[in-house]
C-alpha positions in Angstrom: 2.5 -20.8 -17.1 -0.2 -21.8 -14.6 -0.9 -25.4 -13.5 -4.5 -25.0 -15.0 -3.1 -23.8 -18.4 -0.7 -26.8 -18.3 -3.5 -29.1 -17.6 -5.6 -27.8 -20.4 -2.8 -28.0 -22.9 -2.1 -31.6 -21.8 -5.8 -32.5 -22.0 -6.0 -31.0 -25.5 -2.9 -32.9 -26.6 -4.5 -36.2 -25.3 -7.8 -35.5 -27.0 -5.9 -34.6 -30.3 -3.9 -37.8 -30.1 -7.1 -39.9 -29.4 -8.9 -38.3 -32.3 -6.0 -39.0 -34.6 -5.8 -42.7 -33.5 -9.6 -43.0 -33.8 -9.6 -41.5 -37.3 -6.8 -43.9 -38.3 -9.0 -46.8 -37.5 -10.9 -46.4 -40.9 -9.8 -46.0 -44.6 -12.2 -45.2 -47.3 -10.8 -46.0 -50.9 -12.1 -45.1 -54.3 -10.4 -47.4 -57.0 -10.8 -49.5 -60.1 -13.0 -52.4 -59.7 -10.5 -55.3 -60.2 -7.1 -54.2 -58.8 -7.5 -54.2 -55.0 -8.4 -57.7 -54.1 -10.6 -58.1 -51.0 -8.2 -60.5 -49.5 -5.4 -57.8 -49.5 -7.8 -55.4 -47.8 -8.6 -58.0 -45.1 -5.0 -58.7 -44.6 -4.2 -55.1 -44.0 -7.2 -54.7 -41.6 -6.0 -57.8 -39.6 -2.4 -56.5 -39.4 -3.3 -52.9 -38.5 -6.7 -53.0 -37.0 -7.8 -50.3 -39.6 -11.3 -50.9 -41.1 -11.2 -50.6 -44.9 -14.1 -49.7 -47.2 -13.8 -49.8 -51.0 -16.0 -48.1 -53.6 -15.2 -48.6 -57.3 -15.4 -46.6 -60.5 -15.1 -47.5 -64.2 -13.6 -44.5 -65.7 -11.1 -41.8 -64.7 -13.6 -39.2 -65.8 -16.1 -40.5 -63.1 -13.2 -40.1 -60.5 -12.3 -36.6 -61.6 -15.9 -35.5 -61.6 -16.5 -36.7 -58.2 -13.5 -35.0 -56.7 -14.1 -31.8 -58.6 -17.6 -31.6 -57.3 -16.4 -31.3 -53.7 -15.8 -33.4 -50.7 -15.7 -37.1 -51.6 -15.1 -38.6 -48.2 -12.4 -40.8 -49.6 -8.9 -41.1 -48.1 -7.2 -42.9 -51.0 -7.8 -43.0 -54.8 -6.4 -44.7 -57.8 -6.2 -42.4 -60.8 -4.5 -43.4 -64.1 -1.6 -41.2 -65.3 -3.5 -38.5 -67.1 -5.9 -38.2 -64.2 -3.0 -37.8 -61.8 -2.1 -34.7 -63.9 -5.6 -33.3 -64.0 -6.2 -33.8 -60.3 -2.8 -32.3 -59.4 -3.4 -29.3 -61.6 -6.8 -28.8 -60.0 -5.2 -29.0 -56.5 -7.4 -31.9 -55.6 -4.6 -34.3 -54.4 -2.0 -33.9 -51.6 1.7 -33.6 -52.2 3.1 -36.8 -50.7 5.4 -37.0 -47.6 8.1 -39.5 -48.8 9.3 -39.9 -45.3 6.2 -41.8 -44.5 6.7 -44.2 -47.5 10.0 -46.0 -47.0 8.5 -48.7 -49.3 9.0 -46.3 -52.3 12.5 -47.7 -52.6 10.9 -51.0 -53.7 9.5 -49.5 -56.9 11.1 -50.5 -60.1 13.4 -47.7 -61.5 11.0 -47.2 -64.4 8.1 -46.2 -62.0 10.3 -43.8 -60.0 10.8 -41.8 -63.2 7.3 -41.3 -64.5 6.9 -38.3 -66.8 3.4 -37.4 -65.7 4.4 -36.9 -62.0 8.1 -36.1 -61.8 9.6 -37.5 -58.5 6.2 -39.2 -57.6 5.2 -35.8 -56.0 1.5 -36.6 -55.9 1.2 -40.4 -56.7 2.7 -43.7 -56.2 2.5 -46.2 -59.3 0.7 -49.3 -58.1 -0.1 -51.5 -61.3 0.3 -51.1 -65.0 -1.1 -52.6 -68.0 -2.4 -52.2 -71.6 -5.6 -51.4 -73.5 -6.1 -53.8 -76.4 -8.4 -56.6 -77.8 -9.9 -59.7 -76.4 -11.7 -62.3 -78.5 -13.3 -65.8 -78.1 -11.9 -68.3 -80.5 -15.2 -70.3 -80.5 -16.8 -67.5 -82.5 -13.7 -66.0 -84.0 -12.0 -68.6 -86.2 -9.0 -66.5 -87.3 -6.8 -65.0 -84.6 -7.4 -61.3 -84.3 -4.4 -58.8 -84.3 -6.0 -55.5 -85.5 -8.4 -52.9 -84.2 -10.1 -53.4 -87.6 -11.9 -56.4 -86.0 -14.0 -53.9 -84.0 -15.4 -52.6 -87.3 -16.0 -56.0 -88.9 -19.6 -56.6 -89.8 -19.0 -60.4 -89.5 -19.3 -59.9 -85.7 -22.2 -57.6 -85.9 -24.1 -57.3 -82.5 -21.3 -59.1 -80.8 -18.7 -56.4 -80.5 -18.3 -54.3 -77.4 -16.2 -51.1 -76.9 -15.1 -49.7 -73.5 -17.5 -47.2 -72.2 -14.9 -44.6 -71.7 -14.2 -41.7 -74.0 -10.3 -41.9 -74.2 -10.3 -45.7 -74.5 -12.7 -45.7 -77.3 -10.7 -43.0 -79.2 -7.5 -45.0 -78.8 -9.0 -47.6 -81.1 -10.7 -45.0 -83.4 -7.5 -42.9 -83.7 -5.1 -45.8 -84.3 -7.4 -47.7 -86.8 -7.1 -44.6 -88.9 -3.3 -44.5 -88.6 -3.3 -41.6 -86.0 -1.6 -41.4 -82.7 -3.8 -41.7 -79.6 -4.2 -38.4 -77.8 -3.6 -36.3 -80.9 -4.7 -32.7 -80.7 -5.2 -32.5 -84.5 -8.9 -31.4 -85.0 -9.2 -33.2 -88.4 -7.8 -36.4 -87.0 -10.3 -36.3 -84.0 -13.0 -35.6 -86.4 -12.2 -38.6 -88.5 -12.0 -40.9 -85.5 -15.4 -39.5 -84.3 -16.9 -40.5 -87.7 -15.4 -44.0 -87.4 -17.0 -44.5 -83.9 -20.5 -43.2 -85.2 -20.2 -45.6 -88.2 -19.2 -48.5 -85.9 -22.4 -48.1 -83.8 -24.4 -49.8 -86.6 -22.7 -53.1 -85.7 -21.9 -52.5 -82.1 -23.4 -54.7 -79.3 -22.8 -51.9 -76.9 -20.4 -49.9 -74.7 -19.4 -51.7 -71.6 -16.6 -51.1 -69.0 -18.0 -53.3 -66.3 -18.5 -56.9 -67.4 -17.0 -57.0 -70.9 -14.7 -59.8 -69.7 -17.7 -61.9 -68.8 -19.3 -61.2 -72.2 -16.4 -62.4 -74.2 -15.8 -65.4 -71.8 -19.5 -66.6 -72.4 -19.4 -66.0 -76.1 -22.1 -63.3 -76.0 -19.3 -61.2 -77.4 -17.0 -62.3 -80.0 -14.5 -59.5 -79.7 -14.2 -56.7 -77.2 -12.0 -53.7 -76.5 -10.4 -54.5 -73.2 -8.2 -53.5 -70.3 -5.7 -56.4 -69.8 -6.1 -56.4 -66.1 -9.7 -57.4 -66.4 -9.1 -59.9 -69.3 -6.1 -61.6 -67.6 -8.3 -63.0 -64.9 -10.5 -64.7 -67.7 -7.6 -65.9 -69.8 -6.1 -67.7 -66.8 -9.3 -69.7 -66.6 -10.8 -69.9 -70.1 -8.5 -71.2 -72.9 -10.9 -69.8 -75.5 -10.3 -66.1 -74.5 -7.3 -64.4 -75.9 -5.9 -61.0 -75.3 -3.7 -59.2 -77.8 -2.2 -55.7 -78.1 -3.2 -54.7 -81.6 -0.9 -54.2 -84.5 -1.7 -50.5 -84.5 -0.1 -50.2 -80.9 -2.9 -50.1 -78.3 -2.0 -48.2 -75.1 0.0 -48.6 -71.9 -1.5 -47.2 -68.6 -0.4 -46.8 -65.0 -2.8 -46.8 -62.1 -1.4 -44.9 -59.1 -2.4 -44.3 -55.5 -3.0 -40.7 -54.4 -4.4 -39.0 -51.3 -7.2 -36.5 -51.9 -6.9 -33.0 -50.4 -8.6 -32.9 -46.9 -8.6 -36.7 -46.5 -9.8 -37.4 -43.0 -7.6 -40.4 -42.5 -4.1 -39.6 -43.9 -2.2 -41.8 -41.5 -4.3 -44.9 -42.6 -3.8 -43.9 -46.3 0.0 -43.7 -45.9 0.1 -47.0 -44.0 -1.9 -48.7 -46.8 0.3 -47.4 -49.6 3.4 -48.5 -47.9 1.9 -51.9 -47.2 1.2 -52.4 -50.9 4.9 -51.5 -51.6 6.2 -54.5 -49.8 7.3 -57.2 -52.3 5.4 -60.0 -50.7 2.2 -58.0 -50.5 2.7 -56.7 -54.1 3.3 -60.2 -55.4 0.1 -61.5 -53.6 -2.0 -58.6 -54.9 -0.7 -59.2 -58.5 -1.4 -62.9 -58.3 -4.9 -62.2 -57.1 -5.8 -59.4 -59.4 -3.7 -60.5 -62.4 -2.5 -57.0 -62.9 1.3 -56.3 -63.4 2.9 -54.9 -60.3 5.2 -51.8 -60.2 7.3 -53.3 -57.3 10.5 -54.7 -58.9 11.3 -57.5 -56.4 7.7 -58.8 -56.5 7.9 -60.2 -60.0 10.4 -62.8 -58.9 7.9 -64.0 -56.3 5.0 -64.5 -58.8 3.8 -67.8 -59.9 4.6 -68.7 -63.5 1.0 -68.6 -64.6 1.2 -64.7 -63.8 4.7 -63.8 -64.7 4.4 -65.9 -67.9 0.9 -64.7 -68.8 1.3 -62.5 -72.0 -1.9 -60.8 -71.1 -0.2 -59.5 -68.0 3.4 -59.1 -69.1 3.2 -58.5 -72.8 5.9 -58.9 -75.4 8.4 -56.1 -75.1 8.4 -55.3 -78.8 4.7 -55.0 -78.9 4.7 -52.8 -75.8 7.1 -50.4 -77.4 4.5 -49.5 -80.0 1.8 -48.7 -77.4 0.7 -45.1 -76.9 0.9 -43.5 -73.5 -1.8 -41.0 -73.0 -1.2 -37.9 -70.9 -3.5 -34.9 -70.1 -4.9 -33.6 -73.4 -5.2 -30.0 -72.1 -7.3 -27.8 -74.3 -7.7 -30.7 -76.9 -10.0 -32.5 -74.4 -12.9 -30.4 -75.6 -12.4 -31.8 -79.1 -12.8 -35.3 -77.7 -15.6 -34.4 -75.4 -17.7 -32.8 -78.2 -17.0 -35.8 -80.5 -17.9 -38.3 -77.7 -21.3 -36.5 -77.2 -22.1 -37.0 -80.8 -21.0 -40.6 -80.7 -23.1 -41.5 -77.7 -26.2 -39.8 -79.1 -25.8 -41.2 -82.6 -28.5 -43.7 -83.6 
């Protein structure tokens, strides 16, 4: 090998190393709006020198559509369990290199054995929670425990549903006595009819500031993700969150790396950072979302670990549905949802 060839190879290696280092100085994240506190992002930037930018979405369907449409420019995303399945089946997320994630050992055993991503091949569970009801006791005089409240004309114009197809169908299926995620055409049709009928008394569909609406009393009762409402219940004693008698649902939001992410090293570094117990505890305290890191729970303040909106009663949680990829049945829901959203 000539000296010139050696020099050229050395120069190429240096340039490649510099490019990798430069690329790792930024991290672009696409996540749920309330689960990655800015303080956590800032702490990571100070520790690593990596600049972090965060864009947010309000539904898994928005996330899936964006990645399915082509290059997203994101290095890290936060899909829920069924979205992990869909993205993996579409080949839109990377298979993870566990050697780069020593913090995986900190996950609770439950979250190392998830059914939707065996062996955490494509995703790392980050936070978990439930979909249920929130109400304001200043306009709801009797404690609410059932989805039926979302169809109660006594609260006409002050009821809000999540603006998300599968979330809305959780309530509509269960209020009719069906399992969420059923692939039975007749059951989906009955749930669709219930949602269309409900629109007569609905204040609206809202997945962004529903927590503020119920806190102010503009809404009496809302369908809610507990991670959004738990921030309100910690401050406003008039707002209450409950997993409904019919079951509600449990969800897990995970971290995954999109295919062709430009800054994989930064993505791995951030995932592993979030898996450290002290960091996970701080993130849970700030976001009011239940952590998947086992040792972190003991580090939480009592107002978080003892908040039933964050860590619900185990018996109620056992009744909650866990929605996975609906496969071909998705079309039934999509067709029904179109009819619901266009109904007058």
